[in-house]
N, C-alpha and C positions, 0 to 999 in steps of 0.2 A: 504494500500500500504506500503510495507516495506521501511524503511529508509536505504539507502545504503550510507555508508561513503567511498567514493573512495580513500581518503587518507589512511584510515586504511587498505583497501583492498590492495592498492599498497605497503604499508609498510610491511604487512604480507607476500605478495607474494615475495617481494624483500628479506626479511629476510630468507624465505625458500630457495630461489634460491642461495643466498650467503652462507648460512650454508651448503647446499649440495655441492656447488662448493669448499668451503674451506676444507670440510671433504675429498673430493676426492683428491684434490691436496696434502693435508697433508699425506694421506695414500699412495699415489703414491711416494711421496718423502721418506717416511719412508721405503717403500718397496725397493726403489732404494738404499738407504743407507745400508739396511740389505743385499741385494744381493751383493753389492760391498764389504762390510766388511766380508762377509762369504767366500770370495775368499781364496785360499790356497797359494798365492804367499808370498814370504819372507817379502816384505815391507808392504803388507796389514796385515799380521800377526803381524808385529811390531806395526803398527798403531792401530790395534785392542787392543793389550796389553796396549799401551800408553793411549788410551781412557778409558779402564777399570781401569787403575791405577789412572787416574785423576778423574774418577767418584767416586772411593773409597776415595780420598783425599778431597772431597768437605767439606768445613767447614759448619757444620750444623747450627751454630749460624747465620752466614750471610745469608745462604740459607733459614733458617727458617724465617728470617725477610721478605725475598721476598715472601715466601709462605704465610705468614700472611697478607701481603699487597694484594696479589691475592685473598685470602679468603674474606677479608674485602670489596674489590671491587665487588666480586660476591654477597655478602650480600647486599651492597648498590644497585646493579642492581636489585636484587629480591625485595627489598623494593620499588624501583621506579616502577617496573612492577606491584606490588600489588596496589600501589597508582593509577597507570593508570587505572587498572581494576575497582577500586572503583569510580574514576571520570567518567569513561564510564558508569558504572551502575547508577550513580547519574544522568547523562544526560538522560538516558533512563527513569528513574523515573519522572524527571521533564517534559519530553515530554509527558509521559503518563498522568501526572496530568493536564497539559495544555489541552490535548485532552479531558479529562473528564470534565474540566471546560467549554470548548466550547460547549459541547453537554450534557446539563443537563437532 
């Protein structure tokens, strides 16, 4: 009989639903901004140039620090996910060893 961990099932199902929802909402928001900034009116054109100018003036040293923090957080997340998979695999091996010990 397979061992089903309902917490892991719920966690993966929730992660899948939340990831899809966040992706859809983000893409809808970006599309809305794109459509709005693509307008040809005078003030929208000025706003578009203003945003482009400020995008070019970004200080790469301060921005680079933020990017470095994001990269390090992603690395820490990947390490935690790998550790979780190792612990899950260890639990399966211990359960299998106990099953073998009970049925000689």
